A tleap script that builds the chain and sets N, CA, C and O, in Angstrom:
source leaprc.protein.ff14SB
mol = sequence {
  NMET VAL ALA LEU ALA ALA THR THR HIE VAL
  TRP VAL VAL VAL GLY GLY LEU LEU LEU ALA
  LEU VAL VAL VAL LEU ILE ALA ILE ASP ARG
  ILE PHE ALA TRP VAL ALA LYS ASN ALA THR
  LYS HIE MET ARG ASN ASP ASN ALA VAL THR
  GLY GLY MET ARG ASN VAL MET GLY ALA MET
  GLU GLU PHE VAL HIE PRO GLU ILE ARG HIE
  VAL HIE GLU GLU MET ASP GLN ARG LYS SER
  GLU SER GLY ASP LYS ASP PRO SER GLU CARG
}
set mol.1.N position { 0.814 -1.182 0.000 }
set mol.1.CA position { 0.000 0.000 0.000 }
set mol.1.C position { 0.867 1.258 0.000 }
set mol.1.O position { 0.527 2.239 -0.661 }
set mol.2.N position { 1.962 1.243 0.720 }
set mol.2.CA position { 2.865 2.388 0.794 }
set mol.2.C position { 3.533 2.610 -0.561 }
set mol.2.O position { 3.725 3.752 -0.976 }
set mol.3.N position { 3.886 1.532 -1.249 }
set mol.3.CA position { 4.520 1.651 -2.563 }
set mol.3.C position { 3.556 2.272 -3.570 }
set mol.3.O position { 3.966 3.078 -4.405 }
set mol.4.N position { 2.291 1.905 -3.496 }
set mol.4.CA position { 1.287 2.463 -4.392 }
set mol.4.C position { 1.096 3.950 -4.132 }
set mol.4.O position { 0.954 4.725 -5.078 }
set mol.5.N position { 1.090 4.356 -2.893 }
set mol.5.CA position { 0.945 5.765 -2.529 }
set mol.5.C position { 2.155 6.562 -2.989 }
set mol.5.O position { 2.014 7.703 -3.430 }
set mol.6.N position { 3.343 5.975 -2.890 }
set mol.6.CA position { 4.567 6.665 -3.305 }
set mol.6.C position { 4.590 6.864 -4.812 }
set mol.6.O position { 4.966 7.938 -5.282 }
set mol.7.N position { 4.196 5.851 -5.582 }
set mol.7.CA position { 4.201 6.004 -7.038 }
set mol.7.C position { 3.114 6.969 -7.495 }
set mol.7.O position { 3.310 7.699 -8.467 }
set mol.8.N position { 1.989 6.985 -6.823 }
set mol.8.CA position { 0.923 7.927 -7.162 }
set mol.8.C position { 1.388 9.354 -6.893 }
set mol.8.O position { 1.119 10.262 -7.679 }
set mol.9.N position { 2.080 9.540 -5.788 }
set mol.9.CA position { 2.607 10.866 -5.444 }
set mol.9.C position { 3.610 11.326 -6.506 }
set mol.9.O position { 3.601 12.496 -6.888 }
set mol.10.N position { 4.460 10.441 -6.981 }
set mol.10.CA position { 5.451 10.793 -8.002 }
set mol.10.C position { 4.749 11.219 -9.287 }
set mol.10.O position { 5.133 12.210 -9.908 }
set mol.11.N position { 3.721 10.473 -9.685 }
set mol.11.CA position { 3.003 10.812 -10.914 }
set mol.11.C position { 2.253 12.138 -10.789 }
set mol.11.O position { 2.130 12.873 -11.768 }
set mol.12.N position { 1.764 12.440 -9.624 }
set mol.12.CA position { 1.094 13.725 -9.416 }
set mol.12.C position { 2.107 14.865 -9.543 }
set mol.12.O position { 1.818 15.899 -10.146 }
set mol.13.N position { 3.279 14.667 -8.977 }
set mol.13.CA position { 4.330 15.696 -9.069 }
set mol.13.C position { 4.781 15.864 -10.513 }
set mol.13.O position { 4.907 16.991 -10.990 }
set mol.14.N position { 5.027 14.759 -11.218 }
set mol.14.CA position { 5.467 14.821 -12.610 }
set mol.14.C position { 4.379 15.477 -13.473 }
set mol.14.O position { 4.687 16.322 -14.314 }
set mol.15.N position { 3.149 15.106 -13.276 }
set mol.15.CA position { 2.048 15.710 -14.021 }
set mol.15.C position { 1.921 17.188 -13.738 }
set mol.15.O position { 1.680 17.976 -14.652 }
set mol.16.N position { 2.079 17.577 -12.489 }
set mol.16.CA position { 2.029 18.987 -12.126 }
set mol.16.C position { 3.153 19.784 -12.771 }
set mol.16.O position { 2.946 20.903 -13.240 }
set mol.17.N position { 4.350 19.194 -12.790 }
set mol.17.CA position { 5.483 19.873 -13.432 }
set mol.17.C position { 5.258 20.017 -14.934 }
set mol.17.O position { 5.557 21.065 -15.506 }
set mol.18.N position { 4.734 18.975 -15.575 }
set mol.18.CA position { 4.453 19.067 -17.009 }
set mol.18.C position { 3.381 20.112 -17.301 }
set mol.18.O position { 3.487 20.865 -18.270 }
set mol.19.N position { 2.365 20.154 -16.472 }
set mol.19.CA position { 1.312 21.159 -16.640 }
set mol.19.C position { 1.871 22.570 -16.452 }
set mol.19.O position { 1.536 23.483 -17.206 }
set mol.20.N position { 2.722 22.739 -15.444 }
set mol.20.CA position { 3.336 24.043 -15.207 }
set mol.20.C position { 4.227 24.442 -16.394 }
set mol.20.O position { 4.252 25.610 -16.782 }
set mol.21.N position { 4.947 23.489 -16.962 }
set mol.21.CA position { 5.802 23.758 -18.116 }
set mol.21.C position { 4.967 24.205 -19.315 }
set mol.21.O position { 5.337 25.149 -20.013 }
set mol.22.N position { 3.858 23.539 -19.550 }
set mol.22.CA position { 2.973 23.916 -20.654 }
set mol.22.C position { 2.413 25.318 -20.434 }
set mol.22.O position { 2.356 26.110 -21.374 }
set mol.23.N position { 2.007 25.631 -19.232 }
set mol.23.CA position { 1.465 26.959 -18.929 }
set mol.23.C position { 2.533 28.027 -19.139 }
set mol.23.O position { 2.245 29.084 -19.701 }
set mol.24.N position { 3.744 27.768 -18.700 }
set mol.24.CA position { 4.833 28.738 -18.869 }
set mol.24.C position { 5.131 28.939 -20.355 }
set mol.24.O position { 5.316 30.075 -20.792 }
set mol.25.N position { 5.181 27.866 -21.135 }
set mol.25.CA position { 5.457 27.989 -22.565 }
set mol.25.C position { 4.357 28.775 -23.287 }
set mol.25.O position { 4.650 29.585 -24.167 }
set mol.26.N position { 3.115 28.543 -22.925 }
set mol.26.CA position { 2.015 29.292 -23.533 }
set mol.26.C position { 2.105 30.769 -23.142 }
set mol.26.O position { 1.869 31.644 -23.975 }
set mol.27.N position { 2.440 31.048 -21.900 }
set mol.27.CA position { 2.576 32.436 -21.449 }
set mol.27.C position { 3.707 33.136 -22.199 }
set mol.27.O position { 3.553 34.284 -22.618 }
set mol.28.N position { 4.833 32.461 -22.371 }
set mol.28.CA position { 5.961 33.047 -23.109 }
set mol.28.C position { 5.563 33.319 -24.557 }
set mol.28.O position { 5.893 34.367 -25.112 }
set mol.29.N position { 4.852 32.372 -25.162 }
set mol.29.CA position { 4.397 32.556 -26.536 }
set mol.29.C position { 3.495 33.776 -26.662 }
set mol.29.O position { 3.658 34.570 -27.588 }
set mol.30.N position { 2.554 33.933 -25.750 }
set mol.30.CA position { 1.632 35.072 -25.799 }
set mol.30.C position { 2.363 36.386 -25.561 }
set mol.30.O position { 2.052 37.395 -26.194 }
set mol.31.N position { 3.331 36.378 -24.650 }
set mol.31.CA position { 4.100 37.597 -24.371 }
set mol.31.C position { 4.894 38.007 -25.599 }
set mol.31.O position { 4.900 39.182 -25.967 }
set mol.32.N position { 5.566 37.050 -26.244 }
set mol.32.CA position { 6.338 37.371 -27.448 }
set mol.32.C position { 5.438 37.817 -28.588 }
set mol.32.O position { 5.824 38.691 -29.364 }
set mol.33.N position { 4.246 37.240 -28.710 }
set mol.33.CA position { 3.303 37.673 -29.741 }
set mol.33.C position { 2.872 39.113 -29.489 }
set mol.33.O position { 2.774 39.901 -30.430 }
set mol.34.N position { 2.616 39.461 -28.246 }
set mol.34.CA position { 2.224 40.828 -27.902 }
set mol.34.C position { 3.349 41.811 -28.197 }
set mol.34.O position { 3.113 42.886 -28.749 }
set mol.35.N position { 4.584 41.437 -27.824 }
set mol.35.CA position { 5.738 42.308 -28.075 }
set mol.35.C position { 5.941 42.486 -29.576 }
set mol.35.O position { 6.211 43.597 -30.033 }
set mol.36.N position { 5.814 41.411 -30.348 }
set mol.36.CA position { 6.000 41.509 -31.794 }
set mol.36.C position { 4.944 42.412 -32.415 }
set mol.36.O position { 5.253 43.199 -33.310 }
set mol.37.N position { 3.711 42.308 -31.956 }
set mol.37.CA position { 2.641 43.143 -32.499 }
set mol.37.C position { 2.912 44.612 -32.198 }
set mol.37.O position { 2.728 45.463 -33.069 }
set mol.38.N position { 3.336 44.916 -31.006 }
set mol.38.CA position { 3.612 46.304 -30.636 }
set mol.38.C position { 4.883 46.819 -31.293 }
set mol.38.O position { 4.976 48.007 -31.603 }
set mol.39.N position { 5.857 45.954 -31.510 }
set mol.39.CA position { 7.099 46.377 -32.151 }
set mol.39.C position { 6.850 46.722 -33.614 }
set mol.39.O position { 7.444 47.668 -34.131 }
set mol.40.N position { 5.981 45.971 -34.293 }
set mol.40.CA position { 5.703 46.288 -35.697 }
set mol.40.C position { 4.969 47.611 -35.807 }
set mol.40.O position { 5.163 48.338 -36.782 }
set mol.41.N position { 4.135 47.940 -34.839 }
set mol.41.CA position { 3.482 49.252 -34.863 }
set mol.41.C position { 4.521 50.358 -34.754 }
set mol.41.O position { 4.415 51.382 -35.429 }
set mol.42.N position { 5.519 50.155 -33.911 }
set mol.42.CA position { 6.568 51.163 -33.745 }
set mol.42.C position { 7.445 51.239 -34.988 }
set mol.42.O position { 7.836 52.330 -35.403 }
set mol.43.N position { 7.756 50.102 -35.583 }
set mol.43.CA position { 8.645 50.089 -36.735 }
set mol.43.C position { 7.983 50.670 -37.979 }
set mol.43.O position { 8.688 51.118 -38.883 }
set mol.44.N position { 6.664 50.678 -38.056 }
set mol.44.CA position { 5.972 51.263 -39.204 }
set mol.44.C position { 6.028 52.772 -39.176 }
set mol.44.O position { 5.717 53.421 -40.175 }
set mol.45.N position { 6.415 53.341 -38.057 }
set mol.45.CA position { 6.510 54.784 -37.936 }
set mol.45.C position { 7.591 55.287 -38.892 }
set mol.45.O position { 8.745 54.868 -38.803 }
set mol.46.N position { 7.219 56.183 -39.803 }
set mol.46.CA position { 8.169 56.675 -40.802 }
set mol.46.C position { 9.264 57.527 -40.174 }
set mol.46.O position { 10.333 57.681 -40.765 }
set mol.47.N position { 9.026 58.074 -39.009 }
set mol.47.CA position { 10.005 58.933 -38.360 }
set mol.47.C position { 10.943 58.152 -37.446 }
set mol.47.O position { 11.637 58.749 -36.623 }
set mol.48.N position { 10.974 56.826 -37.577 }
set mol.48.CA position { 11.799 56.022 -36.684 }
set mol.48.C position { 13.285 56.334 -36.878 }
set mol.48.O position { 14.041 56.376 -35.907 }
set mol.49.N position { 13.702 56.552 -38.122 }
set mol.49.CA position { 15.097 56.892 -38.388 }
set mol.49.C position { 15.109 58.337 -38.853 }
set mol.49.O position { 14.751 58.630 -39.994 }
set mol.50.N position { 15.513 59.226 -37.985 }
set mol.50.CA position { 15.493 60.645 -38.331 }
set mol.50.C position { 16.796 61.302 -37.936 }
set mol.50.O position { 17.582 60.768 -37.154 }
set mol.51.N position { 16.995 62.456 -38.490 }
set mol.51.CA position { 18.100 63.312 -38.082 }
set mol.51.C position { 19.463 62.681 -38.226 }
set mol.51.O position { 19.837 62.222 -39.305 }
set mol.52.N position { 20.200 62.661 -37.140 }
set mol.52.CA position { 21.576 62.202 -37.152 }
set mol.52.C position { 21.727 60.755 -37.576 }
set mol.52.O position { 22.687 60.402 -38.261 }
set mol.53.N position { 20.787 59.919 -37.174 }
set mol.53.CA position { 20.885 58.515 -37.543 }
set mol.53.C position { 20.770 58.338 -39.049 }
set mol.53.O position { 21.473 57.512 -39.632 }
set mol.54.N position { 19.888 59.106 -39.684 }
set mol.54.CA position { 19.747 59.027 -41.142 }
set mol.54.C position { 21.040 59.473 -41.807 }
set mol.54.O position { 21.449 58.879 -42.805 }
set mol.55.N position { 21.692 60.504 -41.281 }
set mol.55.CA position { 22.951 60.970 -41.845 }
set mol.55.C position { 24.050 59.927 -41.695 }
set mol.55.O position { 24.847 59.723 -42.610 }
set mol.56.N position { 24.092 59.274 -40.550 }
set mol.56.CA position { 25.101 58.234 -40.325 }
set mol.56.C position { 24.880 57.070 -41.279 }
set mol.56.O position { 25.826 56.556 -41.876 }
set mol.57.N position { 23.626 56.658 -41.416 }
set mol.57.CA position { 23.341 55.538 -42.310 }
set mol.57.C position { 23.636 55.907 -43.760 }
set mol.57.O position { 24.121 55.070 -44.522 }
set mol.58.N position { 23.349 57.153 -44.153 }
set mol.58.CA position { 23.651 57.592 -45.511 }
set mol.58.C position { 25.141 57.614 -45.771 }
set mol.58.O position { 25.589 57.212 -46.845 }
set mol.59.N position { 25.912 58.075 -44.807 }
set mol.59.CA position { 27.364 58.101 -44.960 }
set mol.59.C position { 27.923 56.684 -45.043 }
set mol.59.O position { 28.829 56.414 -45.832 }
set mol.60.N position { 27.385 55.783 -44.230 }
set mol.60.CA position { 27.859 54.406 -44.268 }
set mol.60.C position { 27.493 53.757 -45.609 }
set mol.60.O position { 28.279 52.992 -46.168 }
set mol.61.N position { 26.304 54.066 -46.115 }
set mol.61.CA position { 25.894 53.514 -47.403 }
set mol.61.C position { 26.789 54.031 -48.526 }
set mol.61.O position { 27.146 53.275 -49.430 }
set mol.62.N position { 27.155 55.308 -48.477 }
set mol.62.CA position { 28.063 55.865 -49.475 }
set mol.62.C position { 29.441 55.218 -49.392 }
set mol.62.O position { 30.100 55.031 -50.414 }
set mol.63.N position { 29.878 54.876 -48.188 }
set mol.63.CA position { 31.174 54.224 -48.027 }
set mol.63.C position { 31.148 52.818 -48.618 }
set mol.63.O position { 32.094 52.400 -49.286 }
set mol.64.N position { 30.058 52.091 -48.368 }
set mol.64.CA position { 29.959 50.709 -48.849 }
set mol.64.C position { 29.708 50.685 -50.353 }
set mol.64.O position { 30.272 49.848 -51.059 }
set mol.65.N position { 28.871 51.590 -50.850 }
set mol.65.CA position { 28.524 51.657 -52.268 }
set mol.65.C position { 28.903 53.034 -52.798 }
set mol.65.O position { 28.083 53.952 -52.756 }
set mol.66.N position { 30.125 53.200 -53.295 }
set mol.66.CA position { 30.578 54.536 -53.733 }
set mol.66.C position { 29.736 55.113 -54.870 }
set mol.66.O position { 29.669 56.334 -55.016 }
set mol.67.N position { 29.098 54.274 -55.673 }
set mol.67.CA position { 28.310 54.791 -56.784 }
set mol.67.C position { 27.106 55.599 -56.307 }
set mol.67.O position { 26.561 56.400 -57.067 }
set mol.68.N position { 26.697 55.405 -55.090 }
set mol.68.CA position { 25.563 56.154 -54.546 }
set mol.68.C position { 25.927 57.626 -54.392 }
set mol.68.O position { 25.062 58.493 -54.518 }
set mol.69.N position { 27.191 57.915 -54.123 }
set mol.69.CA position { 27.619 59.300 -53.976 }
set mol.69.C position { 27.321 60.081 -55.257 }
set mol.69.O position { 26.893 61.234 -55.203 }
set mol.70.N position { 27.551 59.444 -56.412 }
set mol.70.CA position { 27.286 60.113 -57.675 }
set mol.70.C position { 25.789 60.412 -57.839 }
set mol.70.O position { 25.413 61.467 -58.350 }
set mol.71.N position { 24.963 59.498 -57.413 }
set mol.71.CA position { 23.520 59.705 -57.482 }
set mol.71.C position { 23.118 60.877 -56.592 }
set mol.71.O position { 22.317 61.719 -56.997 }
set mol.72.N position { 23.665 60.934 -55.394 }
set mol.72.CA position { 23.344 62.032 -54.476 }
set mol.72.C position { 23.840 63.368 -55.036 }
set mol.72.O position { 23.152 64.383 -54.930 }
set mol.73.N position { 25.044 63.363 -55.637 }
set mol.73.CA position { 25.566 64.601 -56.208 }
set mol.73.C position { 24.702 65.075 -57.368 }
set mol.73.O position { 24.450 66.272 -57.513 }
set mol.74.N position { 24.247 64.135 -58.196 }
set mol.74.CA position { 23.392 64.514 -59.318 }
set mol.74.C position { 22.041 65.036 -58.834 }
set mol.74.O position { 21.503 65.990 -59.395 }
set mol.75.N position { 21.500 64.416 -57.801 }
set mol.75.CA position { 20.230 64.893 -57.240 }
set mol.75.C position { 20.387 66.295 -56.680 }
set mol.75.O position { 19.522 67.147 -56.883 }
set mol.76.N position { 21.495 66.543 -55.970 }
set mol.76.CA position { 21.744 67.881 -55.430 }
set mol.76.C position { 21.895 68.909 -56.545 }
set mol.76.O position { 21.406 70.033 -56.434 }
set mol.77.N position { 22.578 68.516 -57.625 }
set mol.77.CA position { 22.774 69.424 -58.749 }
set mol.77.C position { 21.437 69.750 -59.415 }
set mol.77.O position { 21.181 70.903 -59.763 }
set mol.78.N position { 20.595 68.749 -59.591 }
set mol.78.CA position { 19.281 68.987 -60.211 }
set mol.78.C position { 18.420 69.886 -59.318 }
set mol.78.O position { 17.694 70.745 -59.820 }
set mol.79.N position { 18.498 69.693 -58.019 }
set mol.79.CA position { 17.726 70.537 -57.103 }
set mol.79.C position { 18.196 71.987 -57.179 }
set mol.79.O position { 17.385 72.913 -57.176 }
set mol.80.N position { 19.516 72.174 -57.248 }
set mol.80.CA position { 20.027 73.535 -57.297 }
set mol.80.C position { 19.682 74.200 -58.630 }
set mol.80.O position { 19.447 75.407 -58.674 }
set mol.81.N position { 19.650 73.429 -59.709 }
set mol.81.CA position { 19.298 73.995 -61.015 }
set mol.81.C position { 17.820 74.353 -61.090 }
set mol.81.O position { 17.458 75.383 -61.659 }
set mol.82.N position { 16.974 73.517 -60.523 }
set mol.82.CA position { 15.537 73.765 -60.610 }
set mol.82.C position { 15.057 74.717 -59.516 }
set mol.82.O position { 13.962 75.271 -59.618 }
set mol.83.N position { 15.842 74.908 -58.497 }
set mol.83.CA position { 15.465 75.812 -57.419 }
set mol.83.C position { 14.563 75.174 -56.384 }
set mol.83.O position { 14.087 75.849 -55.471 }
set mol.84.N position { 14.323 73.881 -56.517 }
set mol.84.CA position { 13.476 73.188 -55.542 }
set mol.84.C position { 14.268 72.954 -54.261 }
set mol.84.O position { 15.477 72.725 -54.262 }
set mol.85.N position { 13.521 73.024 -53.185 }
set mol.85.CA position { 14.143 72.732 -51.896 }
set mol.85.C position { 13.813 71.322 -51.475 }
set mol.85.O position { 12.836 70.726 -51.929 }
set mol.86.N position { 14.638 70.807 -50.608 }
set mol.86.CA position { 14.393 69.501 -50.034 }
set mol.86.C position { 13.142 69.580 -49.183 }
set mol.86.O position { 12.994 70.537 -48.423 }
set mol.87.N position { 12.218 68.604 -49.275 }
set mol.87.CA position { 10.993 68.661 -48.464 }
set mol.87.C position { 11.249 68.736 -46.967 }
set mol.87.O position { 10.424 69.262 -46.221 }
set mol.88.N position { 12.384 68.213 -46.526 }
set mol.88.CA position { 12.678 68.276 -45.095 }
set mol.88.C position { 13.104 69.686 -44.657 }
set mol.88.O position { 13.103 69.988 -43.464 }
set mol.89.N position { 13.462 70.533 -45.602 }
set mol.89.CA position { 13.901 71.889 -45.264 }
set mol.89.C position { 12.757 72.884 -45.255 }
set mol.89.O position { 12.967 74.046 -44.908 }
set mol.90.N position { 11.577 72.476 -45.617 }
set mol.90.CA position { 10.422 73.392 -45.659 }
set mol.90.C position { 9.961 73.782 -44.302 }
set mol.90.O position { 9.004 74.545 -44.171 }
savepdb mol mol.pdb
quit
């Protein structure tokens, strides 16, 4: 009788641990889903990369791809010829 009670107790503990593990995994999944949903809302913001960061990324892009510098120079030249201002300067 004691052996039966001991094995039943072990199975209750093992079952409880498995149930707790499943609950924790579901909670982690829901938390990550919530974070991902909120992060995509933030990343869709067009102003996420502004000011100095945009300048740093542009400079790094020009360093990696030198041909981009020519495109930027031509765009600047066309703007100066047409008299149009950059929309960010308005």
